[in-house]
C-alpha positions in Angstrom: 114.0 35.8 92.0 110.7 34.5 93.4 112.4 34.3 96.8 113.4 38.0 96.6 110.0 38.9 95.7 108.6 37.2 98.8 111.0 38.9 101.0 110.1 42.2 99.5 106.5 41.4 99.8 106.9 40.6 103.6 108.8 43.6 104.0 106.1 45.5 102.6 103.4 44.1 104.9 105.5 44.8 107.9 105.9 48.3 106.6 102.2 48.4 106.1 101.5 47.5 109.7 103.8 50.0 111.1 101.8 52.9 109.2 98.7 51.5 110.2 99.4 51.8 113.9 99.6 55.9 113.4 96.0 57.2 113.2 94.9 60.7 112.1 91.7 62.5 112.3 90.4 65.9 111.3 89.7 67.7 114.5 89.2 71.4 113.7 85.8 73.0 114.5 82.8 71.5 112.9 81.4 73.2 109.8 77.8 73.9 109.0 77.3 70.2 108.0 78.8 68.7 111.3 81.9 67.6 109.9 85.3 68.1 111.6 87.3 70.6 110.0 90.6 69.5 108.0 92.5 72.6 109.0 93.3 71.0 112.3 94.9 67.3 112.3 95.3 65.3 115.2 97.6 62.1 115.1 98.4 59.5 117.6 101.2 57.3 116.8 102.6 53.9 118.0 104.6 55.2 120.7 101.9 57.3 122.3 102.5 60.8 120.8 99.9 62.6 120.3 100.3 65.7 118.0 98.0 68.4 117.0 99.0 70.4 113.8 97.3 72.9 111.4 95.9 76.3 111.7 92.9 77.1 114.0 90.9 75.9 117.0 90.4 72.2 117.9 86.9 71.3 117.9 85.2 70.7 121.3 84.1 67.3 122.5 82.3 65.7 125.3 83.0 63.0 127.7 81.6 59.8 129.1 81.8 58.0 132.3 83.8 54.8 131.5 81.8 51.9 133.6 84.2 49.3 132.5 87.1 50.9 134.1 88.2 49.9 137.5 84.6 48.8 138.6 83.9 49.5 142.1 86.6 52.2 142.5 84.0 54.6 143.3 85.5 57.3 140.7 83.6 58.4 137.5 86.7 57.5 135.3 85.8 60.2 132.5 87.1 59.8 129.0 86.9 62.1 126.1 84.3 61.3 123.5 86.6 62.4 120.9 87.4 59.6 118.1 90.7 58.9 119.7 89.0 58.2 123.2 85.5 57.1 122.2 84.5 57.3 126.0 87.0 54.8 126.8 89.8 55.1 129.6 91.8 52.6 128.2 91.9 54.1 124.6 92.7 57.6 126.5 95.6 56.0 128.3 97.6 55.1 125.0 98.5 58.9 124.8 101.9 59.1 126.6 103.1 62.8 125.3 101.0 65.7 123.8 102.4 68.0 121.4 100.3 71.2 120.2 102.2 72.7 117.3 102.4 76.2 116.4 99.4 77.5 114.1 96.8 75.8 116.4 95.1 78.6 118.5 92.7 76.5 120.9 92.5 73.3 122.7 89.2 71.9 122.5 87.0 71.0 125.5 87.6 67.5 126.8 90.3 66.8 124.1 92.5 64.8 126.6 90.0 64.3 129.3 91.2 60.9 131.0 94.7 60.7 129.5 96.0 60.0 132.8 99.3 58.5 131.3 100.4 61.6 129.4 103.6 62.6 131.2 104.4 65.8 129.0 102.2 68.5 127.4 104.1 70.9 125.0 101.9 73.8 124.1 102.8 76.3 121.3 102.9 80.1 122.0 99.9 80.3 119.2 97.4 78.5 121.5 95.3 81.0 123.0 92.7 79.1 125.1 92.3 75.7 126.8 88.8 74.4 126.7 86.7 73.1 129.7 88.2 69.8 131.0 90.8 70.0 128.1 93.4 68.4 130.3 91.2 67.0 133.1 92.3 64.0 135.2 96.0 63.7 133.6 97.5 62.3 136.6 100.9 61.7 135.2 101.5 65.4 134.3 103.7 67.4 136.4 104.3 70.7 134.7 102.6 72.7 131.9 103.9 75.8 130.2 101.8 77.6 128.0 103.0 81.1 127.2 100.4 82.1 124.8 97.2 80.8 126.6 95.0 83.9 127.7 91.8 81.7 128.7 91.5 78.5 130.7 88.2 76.9 130.6 86.1 75.4 133.7 87.8 72.3 135.3 90.4 72.3 132.6 93.4 71.0 134.9 91.2 69.4 137.4 92.2 66.2 139.1 95.8 66.5 137.8 97.1 64.8 140.8 100.8 65.2 140.2 101.0 68.8 138.7 103.5 70.8 140.3 104.2 74.2 138.5 102.0 75.9 136.1 103.5 78.8 133.7 100.7 80.8 131.9 102.1 84.5 132.1 99.3 85.8 129.8 96.6 83.9 131.2 94.0 86.5 132.4 90.7 84.4 132.7 90.7 81.2 134.7 87.4 79.3 134.8 85.5 77.7 137.7 87.5 74.9 139.4 90.5 75.2 136.7 92.9 73.7 139.2 90.7 71.6 141.2 92.1 68.8 143.1 95.7 69.6 142.1 97.1 68.6 145.5 100.7 68.8 144.6 100.7 72.2 142.9 103.3 74.4 144.3 103.8 77.2 141.8 101.3 79.1 139.5 102.1 82.0 137.3 99.5 84.2 135.4 98.7 87.6 134.0 99.3 90.5 136.3 95.2 91.3 135.9 94.1 87.5 136.3 90.6 87.0 136.7 89.7 84.0 139.0 86.6 82.1 138.7 85.1 80.1 141.7 86.9 77.5 143.3 90.0 77.7 141.0 92.6 76.3 143.5 90.1 74.1 146.0 92.0 71.1 147.1 95.1 72.1 145.2 98.4 72.7 146.9 97.8 76.4 146.9 94.2 75.6 148.2 91.0 77.3 148.2 89.8 80.9 149.0 91.7 82.8 146.5 88.5 83.4 144.3 88.2 87.0 143.6 90.3 88.6 146.3 93.9 88.5 144.9 93.9 91.8 143.1 96.8 93.2 145.0 98.5 89.6 145.6 100.0 89.6 142.2 100.2 87.0 139.6 102.4 84.5 141.3 100.7 81.9 143.6 103.1 79.9 145.8 102.4 77.2 148.3 105.3 78.1 150.6 107.3 81.1 151.4 107.0 84.4 153.2 104.9 87.6 152.9 101.8 85.3 153.1 98.2 85.7 154.6 96.6 82.6 156.0 93.1 84.1 156.4 90.1 84.8 154.2 89.1 88.0 153.5 85.6 89.1 154.8 82.9 88.1 152.8 84.2 85.1 151.2 83.2 81.4 152.3 85.5 78.6 153.4 85.8 75.3 151.4 85.6 72.8 154.3 87.9 74.8 156.4 90.6 74.9 153.5 90.7 78.7 153.4 92.1 79.0 156.9 95.1 77.0 155.8 95.5 79.0 152.5 98.8 80.7 151.8 99.6 82.8 148.9 102.8 85.0 148.3 103.0 88.7 147.4 105.0 89.8 144.2 108.4 90.8 144.9 108.2 93.5 147.2 108.9 94.4 151.1 105.2 95.2 151.8 101.9 95.6 150.0 98.3 96.4 151.2 94.8 95.3 150.2 91.7 97.0 151.2 88.1 96.0 151.6 86.4 99.0 151.0 82.9 97.4 151.8 83.8 96.2 155.4 86.6 98.9 155.9 89.6 96.5 156.8 93.1 97.1 155.6 95.3 94.0 155.4 99.0 94.7 155.5 101.3 92.0 154.1 105.1 92.1 155.5 
């Protein structure tokens, strides 16, 4: 009998260790006392699955330069100051997959900054906004589909070096440098009336001079294709001559025109 009790106790310890490996934090917006809201929960399990659940928007967080990471590399090695990161790049690298469940309405600033081992990100349609640097420097992420997102914050997807395609058909507001240095980016789709901040695509696969000049280019930006123009419109500065190499594709049509009333110049795309 005693032997059986010892075995059960041992199994209980094993189970207990397994449960401890999954951590959960309150991560809703802070209340008046500075406490994170319990309406949104963030959980990281032992397999690197990070799940955001509940109702409402995530809290906004800061970020830190991890001076202990890759010393001498010459890169600022940013890492979220959220409790699952604590400014440590190594801690952020525990995140392998990100799931934002239905009911969550916004992804907080810097929430996943530095999670460069996260290969997937599943975003529910209920999510309407992504905070600044929310997915900053997720080097392993290759694709993002966020059908409900309307607002993308500054540098939200900056330094996503392997990001290839973006599908956000309802996004109407892209912040400054939202897709900065996404040099593998080939396809991005947003709302028909998308408003672009400064340097949205600088050093990306679809490059630099799309800022504020794409009213008649439609909502699809493609690296390669026909019906493209490879010059900046007058009055818009280049980013290290990248504008001269920029190509953006018109929506599905045989021809379209874009007028620059101030300079009385008509551009015809065929």
